[in-house]
py3Dmol code that shows the C-alpha trace and the ligand (Angstrom):
import py3Dmol

protein = """\
ATOM      1  CA  UNK A   1      80.175 101.822 140.168  1.00  0.00           C
ATOM      2  CA  UNK A   2      80.905 104.850 137.990  1.00  0.00           C
ATOM      3  CA  UNK A   3      79.387 104.978 134.783  1.00  0.00           C
ATOM      4  CA  UNK A   4      81.598 105.883 131.833  1.00  0.00           C
ATOM      5  CA  UNK A   5      80.018 108.084 129.173  1.00  0.00           C
ATOM      6  CA  UNK A   6      80.136 106.689 125.919  1.00  0.00           C
ATOM      7  CA  UNK A   7      81.542 109.037 123.339  1.00  0.00           C
ATOM      8  CA  UNK A   8      80.284 108.723 119.808  1.00  0.00           C
ATOM      9  CA  UNK A   9      83.061 109.119 117.325  1.00  0.00           C
ATOM     10  CA  UNK A  10      81.919 110.317 113.894  1.00  0.00           C
ATOM     11  CA  UNK A  11      84.101 109.277 111.121  1.00  0.00           C
ATOM     12  CA  UNK A  12      85.448 112.405 109.390  1.00  0.00           C
ATOM     13  CA  UNK A  13      85.463 112.148 105.737  1.00  0.00           C
ATOM     14  CA  UNK A  14      88.823 113.469 104.443  1.00  0.00           C
ATOM     15  CA  UNK A  15      88.380 116.610 102.402  1.00  0.00           C
ATOM     16  CA  UNK A  16      89.156 116.228  98.721  1.00  0.00           C
ATOM     17  CA  UNK A  17      92.769 118.018  98.136  1.00  0.00           C
ATOM     18  CA  UNK A  18      93.107 119.522  94.638  1.00  0.00           C
ATOM     19  CA  UNK A  19      95.735 121.500  92.510  1.00  0.00           C
ATOM     20  CA  UNK A  20      95.261 123.556  89.334  1.00  0.00           C
ATOM     21  CA  UNK A  21      97.914 123.634  86.567  1.00  0.00           C
ATOM     22  CA  UNK A  22      97.877 126.278  83.914  1.00  0.00           C
ATOM     23  CA  UNK A  23      99.378 126.429  80.525  1.00  0.00           C
ATOM     24  CA  UNK A  24     100.807 129.856  81.611  1.00  0.00           C
ATOM     25  CA  UNK A  25      98.940 132.281  79.242  1.00  0.00           C
ATOM     26  CA  UNK A  26      96.575 134.965  80.471  1.00  0.00           C
ATOM     27  CA  UNK A  27      93.247 133.148  79.692  1.00  0.00           C
ATOM     28  CA  UNK A  28      94.526 129.971  81.246  1.00  0.00           C
ATOM     29  CA  UNK A  29      95.983 131.736  84.447  1.00  0.00           C
ATOM     30  CA  UNK A  30      92.676 133.603  84.985  1.00  0.00           C
ATOM     31  CA  UNK A  31      90.670 130.374  84.681  1.00  0.00           C
ATOM     32  CA  UNK A  32      93.078 128.633  87.015  1.00  0.00           C
ATOM     33  CA  UNK A  33      92.427 131.340  89.654  1.00  0.00           C
ATOM     34  CA  UNK A  34      88.627 131.163  89.236  1.00  0.00           C
ATOM     35  CA  UNK A  35      88.688 127.337  89.558  1.00  0.00           C
ATOM     36  CA  UNK A  36      90.899 127.729  92.819  1.00  0.00           C
ATOM     37  CA  UNK A  37      88.493 130.252  94.309  1.00  0.00           C
ATOM     38  CA  UNK A  38      85.366 128.179  93.389  1.00  0.00           C
ATOM     39  CA  UNK A  39      86.788 124.924  94.931  1.00  0.00           C
ATOM     40  CA  UNK A  40      88.106 126.843  98.025  1.00  0.00           C
ATOM     41  CA  UNK A  41      84.461 128.362  98.332  1.00  0.00           C
ATOM     42  CA  UNK A  42      83.280 124.624  98.586  1.00  0.00           C
ATOM     43  CA  UNK A  43      85.802 124.089 101.290  1.00  0.00           C
ATOM     44  CA  UNK A  44      88.196 122.031  99.366  1.00  0.00           C
ATOM     45  CA  UNK A  45      91.918 122.169 100.364  1.00  0.00           C
ATOM     46  CA  UNK A  46      94.473 123.464  97.953  1.00  0.00           C
ATOM     47  CA  UNK A  47      97.385 120.948  97.980  1.00  0.00           C
ATOM     48  CA  UNK A  48     100.153 121.429  95.322  1.00  0.00           C
ATOM     49  CA  UNK A  49     102.214 118.613  96.746  1.00  0.00           C
ATOM     50  CA  UNK A  50      99.805 115.744  97.359  1.00  0.00           C
ATOM     51  CA  UNK A  51      96.426 116.557  95.507  1.00  0.00           C
ATOM     52  CA  UNK A  52      93.663 113.776  95.112  1.00  0.00           C
ATOM     53  CA  UNK A  53      92.707 115.587  91.827  1.00  0.00           C
ATOM     54  CA  UNK A  54      94.606 117.752  89.378  1.00  0.00           C
ATOM     55  CA  UNK A  55      92.731 120.151  87.169  1.00  0.00           C
ATOM     56  CA  UNK A  56      94.817 121.112  84.126  1.00  0.00           C
ATOM     57  CA  UNK A  57      93.977 124.321  82.234  1.00  0.00           C
ATOM     58  CA  UNK A  58      95.179 124.797  78.790  1.00  0.00           C
ATOM     59  CA  UNK A  59      95.452 121.974  76.324  1.00  0.00           C
ATOM     60  CA  UNK A  60      96.557 118.315  76.044  1.00  0.00           C
ATOM     61  CA  UNK A  61     100.137 119.700  76.285  1.00  0.00           C
ATOM     62  CA  UNK A  62      99.475 121.055  79.666  1.00  0.00           C
ATOM     63  CA  UNK A  63      97.908 117.789  80.687  1.00  0.00           C
ATOM     64  CA  UNK A  64     101.191 116.143  79.677  1.00  0.00           C
ATOM     65  CA  UNK A  65     103.226 118.553  81.823  1.00  0.00           C
ATOM     66  CA  UNK A  66     100.797 117.914  84.900  1.00  0.00           C
ATOM     67  CA  UNK A  67     101.125 114.047  84.405  1.00  0.00           C
ATOM     68  CA  UNK A  68     105.009 114.292  84.468  1.00  0.00           C
ATOM     69  CA  UNK A  69     104.818 116.560  87.487  1.00  0.00           C
ATOM     70  CA  UNK A  70     102.813 114.076  89.466  1.00  0.00           C
ATOM     71  CA  UNK A  71     104.086 110.736  87.970  1.00  0.00           C
ATOM     72  CA  UNK A  72     105.346 109.627  91.275  1.00  0.00           C
ATOM     73  CA  UNK A  73     101.788 109.610  92.732  1.00  0.00           C
ATOM     74  CA  UNK A  74      99.731 108.192  89.907  1.00  0.00           C
ATOM     75  CA  UNK A  75      97.743 105.837  92.109  1.00  0.00           C
ATOM     76  CA  UNK A  76      96.576 108.583  94.431  1.00  0.00           C
ATOM     77  CA  UNK A  77      95.989 111.425  91.730  1.00  0.00           C
ATOM     78  CA  UNK A  78      93.220 111.675  89.216  1.00  0.00           C
ATOM     79  CA  UNK A  79      93.512 114.218  86.297  1.00  0.00           C
ATOM     80  CA  UNK A  80      90.812 116.279  84.474  1.00  0.00           C
ATOM     81  CA  UNK A  81      91.531 118.803  81.698  1.00  0.00           C
ATOM     82  CA  UNK A  82      89.803 122.049  80.739  1.00  0.00           C
ATOM     83  CA  UNK A  83      90.825 123.415  77.273  1.00  0.00           C
ATOM     84  CA  UNK A  84      91.357 127.152  76.701  1.00  0.00           C
ATOM     85  CA  UNK A  85      92.230 126.541  73.008  1.00  0.00           C
ATOM     86  CA  UNK A  86      90.712 123.664  70.992  1.00  0.00           C
ATOM     87  CA  UNK A  87      88.944 120.623  72.204  1.00  0.00           C
ATOM     88  CA  UNK A  88      91.655 117.969  73.395  1.00  0.00           C
ATOM     89  CA  UNK A  89      91.762 114.467  74.079  1.00  0.00           C
ATOM     90  CA  UNK A  90      92.847 114.936  77.651  1.00  0.00           C
ATOM     91  CA  UNK A  91      91.499 118.475  77.991  1.00  0.00           C
ATOM     92  CA  UNK A  92      87.870 118.000  77.181  1.00  0.00           C
ATOM     93  CA  UNK A  93      86.040 120.578  79.457  1.00  0.00           C
ATOM     94  CA  UNK A  94      85.378 123.986  78.040  1.00  0.00           C
ATOM     95  CA  UNK A  95      86.009 127.221  80.077  1.00  0.00           C
ATOM     96  CA  UNK A  96      82.116 127.780  79.867  1.00  0.00           C
ATOM     97  CA  UNK A  97      81.501 124.380  81.722  1.00  0.00           C
ATOM     98  CA  UNK A  98      83.928 125.224  84.626  1.00  0.00           C
ATOM     99  CA  UNK A  99      81.057 126.014  87.154  1.00  0.00           C
ATOM    100  CA  UNK A 100      79.372 122.718  86.306  1.00  0.00           C
ATOM    101  CA  UNK A 101      82.732 121.092  86.650  1.00  0.00           C
ATOM    102  CA  UNK A 102      83.601 122.646  90.064  1.00  0.00           C
ATOM    103  CA  UNK A 103      80.105 121.499  91.417  1.00  0.00           C
ATOM    104  CA  UNK A 104      80.689 117.945  90.152  1.00  0.00           C
ATOM    105  CA  UNK A 105      84.194 117.849  91.892  1.00  0.00           C
ATOM    106  CA  UNK A 106      82.988 119.385  95.154  1.00  0.00           C
ATOM    107  CA  UNK A 107      79.597 117.362  95.354  1.00  0.00           C
ATOM    108  CA  UNK A 108      79.880 114.004  93.578  1.00  0.00           C
ATOM    109  CA  UNK A 109      82.222 111.119  94.100  1.00  0.00           C
ATOM    110  CA  UNK A 110      83.771 110.717  90.762  1.00  0.00           C
ATOM    111  CA  UNK A 111      84.245 107.899  88.442  1.00  0.00           C
ATOM    112  CA  UNK A 112      87.836 106.952  87.513  1.00  0.00           C
ATOM    113  CA  UNK A 113      88.779 105.907  84.078  1.00  0.00           C
ATOM    114  CA  UNK A 114      92.484 104.211  83.670  1.00  0.00           C
ATOM    115  CA  UNK A 115      94.483 104.637  80.382  1.00  0.00           C
ATOM    116  CA  UNK A 116      97.548 102.459  79.689  1.00  0.00           C
ATOM    117  CA  UNK A 117     100.953 104.029  79.914  1.00  0.00           C
ATOM    118  CA  UNK A 118     104.334 103.295  77.931  1.00  0.00           C
ATOM    119  CA  UNK A 119     107.345 101.952  80.094  1.00  0.00           C
ATOM    120  CA  UNK A 120     110.679 102.823  78.405  1.00  0.00           C
ATOM    121  CA  UNK A 121     113.840 101.322  79.986  1.00  0.00           C
ATOM    122  CA  UNK A 122     117.250 102.564  78.648  1.00  0.00           C
ATOM    123  CA  UNK A 123     120.154 100.491  79.238  1.00  0.00           C
ATOM    124  CA  UNK A 124     123.723 101.552  78.756  1.00  0.00           C
ATOM    125  CA  UNK A 125     127.025 100.159  77.424  1.00  0.00           C
ATOM    126  CA  UNK A 126     129.813  99.339  80.136  1.00  0.00           C
ATOM    127  CA  UNK A 127     127.364 100.108  82.817  1.00  0.00           C
ATOM    128  CA  UNK A 128     124.678  98.289  84.983  1.00  0.00           C
ATOM    129  CA  UNK A 129     122.715 101.485  85.243  1.00  0.00           C
ATOM    130  CA  UNK A 130     119.254 101.753  83.599  1.00  0.00           C
ATOM    131  CA  UNK A 131     116.842 104.547  83.462  1.00  0.00           C
ATOM    132  CA  UNK A 132     113.036 103.990  83.690  1.00  0.00           C
ATOM    133  CA  UNK A 133     110.559 106.475  82.025  1.00  0.00           C
ATOM    134  CA  UNK A 134     106.783 106.597  81.780  1.00  0.00           C
ATOM    135  CA  UNK A 135     105.291 108.220  78.709  1.00  0.00           C
ATOM    136  CA  UNK A 136     101.561 109.209  78.509  1.00  0.00           C
ATOM    137  CA  UNK A 137     101.691 109.874  74.780  1.00  0.00           C
ATOM    138  CA  UNK A 138     104.986 108.398  73.231  1.00  0.00           C
ATOM    139  CA  UNK A 139     108.555 107.983  73.119  1.00  0.00           C
ATOM    140  CA  UNK A 140     110.424 108.818  69.901  1.00  0.00           C
ATOM    141  CA  UNK A 141     114.086 107.845  68.963  1.00  0.00           C
ATOM    142  CA  UNK A 142     116.109 109.592  66.314  1.00  0.00           C
ATOM    143  CA  UNK A 143     119.802 109.505  65.655  1.00  0.00           C
ATOM    144  CA  UNK A 144     122.041 112.440  66.726  1.00  0.00           C
ATOM    145  CA  UNK A 145     123.426 112.448  63.169  1.00  0.00           C
ATOM    146  CA  UNK A 146     122.371 110.849  60.056  1.00  0.00           C
ATOM    147  CA  UNK A 147     119.935 108.037  59.820  1.00  0.00           C
ATOM    148  CA  UNK A 148     118.774 105.914  62.690  1.00  0.00           C
ATOM    149  CA  UNK A 149     119.796 102.211  62.360  1.00  0.00           C
ATOM    150  CA  UNK A 150     118.252 100.003  65.009  1.00  0.00           C
ATOM    151  CA  UNK A 151     117.689  96.170  65.193  1.00  0.00           C
ATOM    152  CA  UNK A 152     114.025  95.847  66.312  1.00  0.00           C
ATOM    153  CA  UNK A 153     113.521  92.716  68.409  1.00  0.00           C
ATOM    154  CA  UNK A 154     109.878  91.660  69.556  1.00  0.00           C
ATOM    155  CA  UNK A 155     109.531  89.157  72.338  1.00  0.00           C
ATOM    156  CA  UNK A 156     113.237  88.412  72.134  1.00  0.00           C
ATOM    157  CA  UNK A 157     113.280  87.637  68.381  1.00  0.00           C
ATOM    158  CA  UNK A 158     114.919  89.869  65.871  1.00  0.00           C
ATOM    159  CA  UNK A 159     112.135  91.241  63.697  1.00  0.00           C
ATOM    160  CA  UNK A 160     113.848  93.774  61.319  1.00  0.00           C
ATOM    161  CA  UNK A 161     116.678  96.338  61.123  1.00  0.00           C
ATOM    162  CA  UNK A 162     115.265  99.600  60.885  1.00  0.00           C
ATOM    163  CA  UNK A 163     116.932 102.405  58.972  1.00  0.00           C
ATOM    164  CA  UNK A 164     115.361 105.761  58.389  1.00  0.00           C
ATOM    165  CA  UNK A 165     114.445 109.001  60.311  1.00  0.00           C
ATOM    166  CA  UNK A 166     113.307 107.540  63.539  1.00  0.00           C
ATOM    167  CA  UNK A 167     110.704 105.290  65.428  1.00  0.00           C
ATOM    168  CA  UNK A 168     107.846 106.266  67.645  1.00  0.00           C
ATOM    169  CA  UNK A 169     106.294 104.091  70.092  1.00  0.00           C
ATOM    170  CA  UNK A 170     103.033 105.402  71.526  1.00  0.00           C
ATOM    171  CA  UNK A 171     100.354 104.590  73.956  1.00  0.00           C
ATOM    172  CA  UNK A 172      96.689 104.261  72.897  1.00  0.00           C
ATOM    173  CA  UNK A 173      95.824 107.687  74.103  1.00  0.00           C
ATOM    174  CA  UNK A 174      99.021 109.068  72.415  1.00  0.00           C
ATOM    175  CA  UNK A 175      97.830 107.416  69.188  1.00  0.00           C
ATOM    176  CA  UNK A 176      95.953 110.569  68.326  1.00  0.00           C
ATOM    177  CA  UNK A 177      99.145 112.792  68.574  1.00  0.00           C
ATOM    178  CA  UNK A 178     102.492 112.074  66.872  1.00  0.00           C
ATOM    179  CA  UNK A 179     101.558 108.571  65.859  1.00  0.00           C
ATOM    180  CA  UNK A 180      98.672 109.663  63.873  1.00  0.00           C
ATOM    181  CA  UNK A 181     100.974 112.165  61.927  1.00  0.00           C
ATOM    182  CA  UNK A 182     103.077 109.171  61.019  1.00  0.00           C
ATOM    183  CA  UNK A 183     100.159 107.247  59.760  1.00  0.00           C
ATOM    184  CA  UNK A 184      99.681 104.954  62.733  1.00  0.00           C
ATOM    185  CA  UNK A 185      96.183 103.718  63.850  1.00  0.00           C
ATOM    186  CA  UNK A 186      94.046 105.302  66.265  1.00  0.00           C
ATOM    187  CA  UNK A 187      93.737 102.853  69.284  1.00  0.00           C
ATOM    188  CA  UNK A 188      90.973 103.037  71.894  1.00  0.00           C
ATOM    189  CA  UNK A 189      92.499 103.528  75.402  1.00  0.00           C
ATOM    190  CA  UNK A 190      90.589 100.411  76.749  1.00  0.00           C
ATOM    191  CA  UNK A 191      93.229  98.308  74.786  1.00  0.00           C
ATOM    192  CA  UNK A 192      96.449  97.945  76.877  1.00  0.00           C
ATOM    193  CA  UNK A 193      98.914  98.071  74.068  1.00  0.00           C
ATOM    194  CA  UNK A 194     101.751  99.951  72.477  1.00  0.00           C
ATOM    195  CA  UNK A 195     102.171 101.065  68.757  1.00  0.00           C
ATOM    196  CA  UNK A 196     105.448 101.128  66.833  1.00  0.00           C
ATOM    197  CA  UNK A 197     105.214 103.619  63.972  1.00  0.00           C
ATOM    198  CA  UNK A 198     108.066 104.470  61.516  1.00  0.00           C
ATOM    199  CA  UNK A 199     109.416 107.741  60.564  1.00  0.00           C
ATOM    200  CA  UNK A 200     110.377 107.811  56.801  1.00  0.00           C
ATOM    201  CA  UNK A 201     111.954 104.145  56.616  1.00  0.00           C
ATOM    202  CA  UNK A 202     114.551 103.574  53.955  1.00  0.00           C
ATOM    203  CA  UNK A 203     113.092 100.661  51.817  1.00  0.00           C
ATOM    204  CA  UNK A 204     115.104  99.424  48.866  1.00  0.00           C
ATOM    205  CA  UNK A 205     116.909  96.320  47.693  1.00  0.00           C
ATOM    206  CA  UNK A 206     119.342  96.450  50.621  1.00  0.00           C
ATOM    207  CA  UNK A 207     117.187  97.700  53.582  1.00  0.00           C
ATOM    208  CA  UNK A 208     113.707  96.395  54.183  1.00  0.00           C
ATOM    209  CA  UNK A 209     111.291  97.038  57.086  1.00  0.00           C
ATOM    210  CA  UNK A 210     107.593  95.864  57.517  1.00  0.00           C
ATOM    211  CA  UNK A 211     106.552  99.538  56.606  1.00  0.00           C
ATOM    212  CA  UNK A 212     103.301  99.144  58.590  1.00  0.00           C
ATOM    213  CA  UNK A 213     102.604 100.357  62.274  1.00  0.00           C
ATOM    214  CA  UNK A 214     102.730  97.559  64.593  1.00  0.00           C
ATOM    215  CA  UNK A 215     100.344  97.009  67.621  1.00  0.00           C
ATOM    216  CA  UNK A 216     101.865  95.033  70.584  1.00  0.00           C
ATOM    217  CA  UNK A 217      99.529  93.613  73.268  1.00  0.00           C
ATOM    218  CA  UNK A 218     100.468  93.767  77.008  1.00  0.00           C
ATOM    219  CA  UNK A 219     103.581  91.970  77.941  1.00  0.00           C
ATOM    220  CA  UNK A 220     104.930  91.799  74.380  1.00  0.00           C
ATOM    221  CA  UNK A 221     108.260  93.581  74.826  1.00  0.00           C
ATOM    222  CA  UNK A 222     109.926  95.584  71.955  1.00  0.00           C
ATOM    223  CA  UNK A 223     113.643  96.161  72.128  1.00  0.00           C
ATOM    224  CA  UNK A 224     115.753  98.508  70.169  1.00  0.00           C
ATOM    225  CA  UNK A 225     119.372  97.700  69.822  1.00  0.00           C
ATOM    226  CA  UNK A 226     121.687 100.060  68.158  1.00  0.00           C
ATOM    227  CA  UNK A 227     123.518  98.866  65.131  1.00  0.00           C
ATOM    228  CA  UNK A 228     126.255 101.612  64.747  1.00  0.00           C
ATOM    229  CA  UNK A 229     125.977 104.722  66.840  1.00  0.00           C
ATOM    230  CA  UNK A 230     125.113 104.571  70.402  1.00  0.00           C
ATOM    231  CA  UNK A 231     123.851 108.237  71.054  1.00  0.00           C
ATOM    232  CA  UNK A 232     120.444 109.213  70.352  1.00  0.00           C
ATOM    233  CA  UNK A 233     117.777 111.846  70.759  1.00  0.00           C
ATOM    234  CA  UNK A 234     114.834 110.559  72.796  1.00  0.00           C
ATOM    235  CA  UNK A 235     111.639 112.195  73.494  1.00  0.00           C
ATOM    236  CA  UNK A 236     109.278 111.232  76.348  1.00  0.00           C
ATOM    237  CA  UNK A 237     106.025 113.151  75.628  1.00  0.00           C
ATOM    238  CA  UNK A 238     107.197 116.949  75.474  1.00  0.00           C
ATOM    239  CA  UNK A 239     110.553 116.070  77.184  1.00  0.00           C
ATOM    240  CA  UNK A 240     113.827 115.927  75.043  1.00  0.00           C
ATOM    241  CA  UNK A 241     116.674 113.739  76.404  1.00  0.00           C
ATOM    242  CA  UNK A 242     120.041 113.217  74.817  1.00  0.00           C
ATOM    243  CA  UNK A 243     121.126 109.728  75.608  1.00  0.00           C
ATOM    244  CA  UNK A 244     124.706 108.529  75.182  1.00  0.00           C
ATOM    245  CA  UNK A 245     126.346 104.980  75.188  1.00  0.00           C
ATOM    246  CA  UNK A 246     122.942 103.320  74.789  1.00  0.00           C
ATOM    247  CA  UNK A 247     123.012  99.575  74.677  1.00  0.00           C
ATOM    248  CA  UNK A 248     119.262  99.037  74.298  1.00  0.00           C
ATOM    249  CA  UNK A 249     115.806 100.720  74.698  1.00  0.00           C
ATOM    250  CA  UNK A 250     113.023  98.483  75.883  1.00  0.00           C
ATOM    251  CA  UNK A 251     109.351  99.164  75.573  1.00  0.00           C
ATOM    252  CA  UNK A 252     106.207  97.601  76.996  1.00  0.00           C
ATOM    253  CA  UNK A 253     102.710  98.510  78.507  1.00  0.00           C
ATOM    254  CA  UNK A 254     103.610  99.841  82.037  1.00  0.00           C
ATOM    255  CA  UNK A 255     102.197  98.245  85.217  1.00  0.00           C
ATOM    256  CA  UNK A 256     101.146 101.989  86.164  1.00  0.00           C
ATOM    257  CA  UNK A 257      98.031 103.542  84.692  1.00  0.00           C
ATOM    258  CA  UNK A 258      97.098 107.235  84.528  1.00  0.00           C
ATOM    259  CA  UNK A 259      93.580 107.877  86.137  1.00  0.00           C
ATOM    260  CA  UNK A 260      91.203 110.428  84.768  1.00  0.00           C
ATOM    261  CA  UNK A 261      88.393 111.723  86.789  1.00  0.00           C
ATOM    262  CA  UNK A 262      85.052 111.392  84.623  1.00  0.00           C
ATOM    263  CA  UNK A 263      81.913 113.325  85.531  1.00  0.00           C
ATOM    264  CA  UNK A 264      79.954 112.727  82.378  1.00  0.00           C
ATOM    265  CA  UNK A 265      80.367 110.443  79.327  1.00  0.00           C
ATOM    266  CA  UNK A 266      82.451 111.631  76.443  1.00  0.00           C
ATOM    267  CA  UNK A 267      83.238 108.460  74.506  1.00  0.00           C
ATOM    268  CA  UNK A 268      86.548 108.401  72.833  1.00  0.00           C
ATOM    269  CA  UNK A 269      85.283 108.004  69.281  1.00  0.00           C
ATOM    270  CA  UNK A 270      83.144 110.965  69.731  1.00  0.00           C
ATOM    271  CA  UNK A 271      86.334 112.958  70.752  1.00  0.00           C
ATOM    272  CA  UNK A 272      88.097 111.574  67.764  1.00  0.00           C
ATOM    273  CA  UNK A 273      85.130 112.657  65.468  1.00  0.00           C
ATOM    274  CA  UNK A 274      85.038 116.096  67.084  1.00  0.00           C
ATOM    275  CA  UNK A 275      88.688 116.583  66.790  1.00  0.00           C
ATOM    276  CA  UNK A 276      89.477 115.258  63.330  1.00  0.00           C
ATOM    277  CA  UNK A 277      86.250 114.934  61.363  1.00  0.00           C
ATOM    278  CA  UNK A 278      83.457 117.312  61.972  1.00  0.00           C
ATOM    279  CA  UNK A 279      83.991 120.747  60.532  1.00  0.00           C
ATOM    280  CA  UNK A 280      81.905 122.663  63.183  1.00  0.00           C
ATOM    281  CA  UNK A 281      84.412 122.055  65.952  1.00  0.00           C
TER     282      UNK A 281
END
"""
ligand_1 = """\
48
LIG
P 103.539 120.995 70.748
O 104.410 120.847 69.554
O 103.495 122.306 71.456
O 101.959 120.596 70.460
C 101.698 119.368 69.836
C 100.267 119.320 69.552
O 99.903 117.783 69.985
C 99.329 120.084 70.316
O 98.290 120.775 69.511
C 98.738 119.218 71.394
O 97.439 119.654 71.807
C 98.675 117.908 70.680
N 98.636 116.746 71.437
C 99.173 116.333 72.416
N 98.876 115.140 72.995
C 97.882 114.712 72.129
C 97.070 113.764 72.230
N 97.056 112.640 72.993
N 96.022 113.673 71.076
C 96.058 114.579 70.068
N 96.670 115.699 70.303
C 97.682 115.853 71.075
O 104.020 120.095 71.934
P 103.576 119.804 73.332
O 102.340 120.535 73.675
O 104.738 119.902 74.214
O 103.108 118.185 73.193
C 104.147 117.055 73.073
C 103.388 116.180 72.045
O 103.396 116.796 70.803
C 104.195 115.019 71.958
O 103.853 114.114 72.899
C 103.676 114.565 70.461
O 102.638 113.638 70.625
C 103.125 115.811 69.960
N 104.106 116.181 68.603
C 103.134 115.884 67.457
C 103.968 116.098 66.205
C 103.177 115.778 64.995
O 101.967 115.720 65.060
N 103.863 115.896 63.875
C 105.425 116.349 66.134
C 105.997 116.395 67.351
C 105.314 116.302 68.572
P 97.084 120.954 72.591
O 97.149 122.156 71.606
O 95.715 120.587 73.113
O 98.199 121.012 73.710
"""
view = py3Dmol.view(width=600, height=400)
view.addModel(protein, "pdb")
view.setStyle({"model": 0}, {"cartoon": {"style": "trace"}})
view.addModel(ligand_1, "xyz")
view.setStyle({"model": 1}, {"stick": {}})
view.zoomTo()
view.show()
């Protein structure tokens, strides 16, 4: 009987695929190129279309752009941010640390930290169509002309009629951005929640709102129903959208999460302190 040679098949570990997104200024572009070269030297594959890890170079704004670019593959992609300006909440590696970061990416299996996202669903009058958006920071709603007037429903019950400049609904990681400028609380991203904050509400004998930011837990839905106008200016992070014939805008914590690659501890409260409290940063 002929003996068949046993062939040992060594499982091939798939190579990590990466992409590098730059803010577009000269410093960020040069750093982007350096990171690309370093990672290629480590034999990693550059893959703009289907990266396992996306390195954003610039600031938090750059990471917002990268997030929206890859929002259809959030389950497969992890993000890490390098800042070429000031320390960011998403962009927390300095240009001087880039060599260290590259070695970490190439050599060590990285830890993943997941942050909650905001799901926004816009429904329209005389139509069954709806548009769904995901925000990493927040969604803001303003009127196209004059004051914004909206009935605010929470979990299906009318909570208040808001009249004022606008409303901001943020994620925990977005709570340090626009929300903070509106007097909202800073929320730790381990809390799956959304925060509703007011922009200059009108409060007098006729109009009344709660006047405080509200933090809603997962599965508590907030619905905005227009009272008069049906056209609004909506922002989803850095994106501006003009929405016409709006029937309602629904907010809740999204099922999806954003994944950040963590190579060292940098606690959230330390980032808050270094960004807003300490002088030396
Ligand atoms: P931008 O007007 O060019 O920059 C807004 C600033 O917000 C930048 O300094 C940015 O940091 C910072 N930022 C972004 N995300 C943050 C976060 N999660 N925590 C703390 N700071 C954060 O606009 P952009 O770069 O396109 O970013 C859009 C964001 O701007 C929106 O999502 C909104 O949160 C924010 N915004 C804030 C205000 C306000 O505070 N009054 C008004 C409008 C919009 P980097 O410099 O590191 O990029």
